[in-house]
N, C-alpha and C positions, 0 to 999 in steps of 0.2 A: 459708568457701570461700577466704578469703585465706590461711588456714593450709596449704591444700593446694596452692595455686598462687601463687607470689610474682609480683606485678605491679609494675613500676616506677611510682612515684607520679606522675612527670611524664607518662608515657604514659597512665596511668589518668585523669589530669586532662584530657588532650587528648581521650581517648575519651568521657569524660563530657560534655565541651563539644560534641563531635560529636553525641551522642545528643540533647542538649538542642536543638541547632540543627535536627536532623531532625524532632524532635517539634513544635517551634514552626512550622517550614515546613509540615509535613503537616497539622497542625490548621488552619492558615490556608487551605491548599488545599481542605480538605473544607468548611470553614465559609463561605469567601468566594469562592475562585477557581472551584471547580466550578459553583456556581449562576450566577455571572457569565458563565462560558464557555458554559454551555448556553443562556442567554439571547441571547448574542452569536451563537452558531451558528443558533439558531432565527430570528434576525433575518436572518442571511446566506441562509438557505433561502428568504427572500421576495425576495431581490435579483433584479432582472430578468436579470442575467448567468447565473443558474442556473435560470431559469424560461422559457427559450425554448421556445415551442410548435412553431414551424416549424423543424424541425431543419436545413432547407436553409440557414438563416442561419449555421450553424457550419461549412458545407462549406468546404473549401480547394481552390482550383484547382490542378490538377497540370499545370504548364507543361512538358509533354513532347510535342513535336509528333510526329504520325504520319507517318513517311516514305512516299514513293511505293512502291507495291507493286512487287516484283520479279517479272517475268514468267518463268515456267519453261516452256520448250518441252515440248509434249506428245510422248510417245513412241508413235507409232502402230504401229510394227512390233512384233509380239509377241516375236520373237527379240531385237530391240534392247532391249526392255523388260526381258527376262529377263537379258540381259547387264548392263544398267544396275543391276538389283537385285543381281546377283552382285557387281559392283564396289562397290556400296554396302556390302554385308555384309563384303566383304574389307577395306574401309576402316574397319570397326568402327562404322558408323553404326547408328542405331536404326531403329525402324519409321516415324518421322516425318522427312520431308525438311527440315522447318523447324527449325533449331536455335537460332533467336534471333539477336539483334543483339549483337555485341560492343560493350560500353560502356567507353570509355576516359575520357571526360569528359562531364559534363552540358552540353548546348548553352547553357543559360541560367545557367550557374554552379551554385552549391550548391542542391540541392533543399530548400526550406524546409519546416519542420514546419507543422502546422496552428496558426496564430498564435492563434486563438480558444481552443483547447484548452490551448495552452501557457500562456496568461495564467491560465486557470482553475486549471490544475494547480499553477502557482506560488503561487496563493492557498490551495490546499487542503493542500499538502505541509507547510507550517509548522504547521498545525493538527494534522496527524497526528503530527508530531514532538513537539509540545507535549504531546499526550495521553500518548504513550509516556514522556516524561521525568517528567511529574507522577505517573503511575501508579507508576513505579519508586520515587519518593520516598515515596508513601503506603504502598506495599508494604513498604518498609524500615521505616517507622515501626511498622506493625502487627507485623512480625516481631520487632522489638525489644521489643514489649510482651508477647510470648508468655512465660509463666513457665516455670520448670524443670519437668521431667517428674515427676509424682507420681501416686500411685494415687487415683482418685476425684476428684470435684469438677472434672471437665474439660469441663463443658458450655460454659463461657465460652471455653475454649481451642479447642474445635471451631468456635465462631463465628469466632474469629480466623483459624483455618486456612481456613474457607470464604471469608472476606474476602480472604485472600491469594490463594487459588485464583482468585477472580473477577478480581482485579487482574492476575494473571498471564495470564488468558485475554484480557482487554481489551488488554494489551500485545501479545500475539501477533496478535490480529486487526488492530490498528493497523499492525503491522509488515507484515502481508500486503497491506495497502492500498498500501504503497510498492512491494512486489513487483509488484502489479497494474499500476501506472503504468509500471514499467520494461518489463514484458512488452508493454504497449501500444506503446511506442516501438520495441521490437525487432520486433514483428509488422508494424508499419506500415512500417518501413525495408525489411523483406524484400519487402513487396508493392510498394513504390515501385521497388525494384531489378528486380522482375519486369516492371513496366510499362516501365522503360527498356530491358529486354531484349526484351520482347514488346509493343511499342507498339500493335500492331493488335488486341490482345485486350481488348475492353471490360470483360470480367468483372473483371479485376484492378483497373481503375479504380473500378468499382462496389463492389468489396470494400473498398477504402480508405475510401470514403464510409461504408459500413456500420460499419466499425471505429471511425471518428470519432464517429458517432452513438451507438454502443454505449458508447464511453468517456465521452461527455458525460453519458449517463444514469447510468453507473457512478459518476461524480464526485458527482453529486447524491445518489445513494444513500449514498456514503461520508460526505458531510457530514451527512446525516441520521443515520447510524449513530454518528458522533462525538458528536453532540448527545445521542442516546439513551444512549450509554455514560456520558456525564457525569451524566445524570439518574439512571440506575441506580446508579452508584457513590455519588453524593451521598445518595440515598434509603436505600441499603442500610447505609452507615456510620452515618448519623444515627440510624436505627432501632435499631442495635445498638451505639451508641457506649459505653453503660455496660459492656456485656460485653467490648467490645474494649479498653477502657482498664483495667477491673478484672475480669478473667476469674474471679478467685477472691476475692470480696469478704470472705470469712471468713478469708483468709490472704493479705493484701496484702503481707506481708513476703517472700512467696516470689518476688515479681517481681524480675527482675534486669535 
């Protein structure tokens, strides 16, 4: 292969050193980090902060006062009512005379997030990021172990490819958890804005509470999924470690 493509010796040395570093790091991740992390997450799932049975405890008070209602005089005369409706349509108004309150500033300052959920999210997010990073390292290691393409004797290679596919799937699922957290904040912010504009509508306030409860349950499920993914990856790689490291035992020199 060296006769077909000339590679600078200094660069080759650095690349070989990188491969060795990735190999050592990935093998340590599979042998030690994955089992330790799954036990750590399993312990976290028993923490009281994530096992609140009364979801009312995670509710956050919405400090937006309800202003006094504005009395609109009734239009008793039919002709006057028709003229009022015509003026309303000419002004471009909709079917509802209530257009909401213009909000220029919050009376109590900045509207705070749900502190209970923010604290829990700040504990879960690093775990998600860690899983993504570690999966990426192990995936690179397995990909570097894949031998050059040849006819036959590819059963071990198919196991390597299945392992890479599983690692890529776990990466994608973990990234989707981060998207879910972002969507929670965005959805809640829109609802709080609706409450500020329509303070008399109780349903908006109840919806914020429902979203907070849903996010709390989702965070517990995320932690459980993170633990399960560590278990699955650790078990899958250990069961197939021989084929992953030596996919073609009869032709080990084919590895590059």
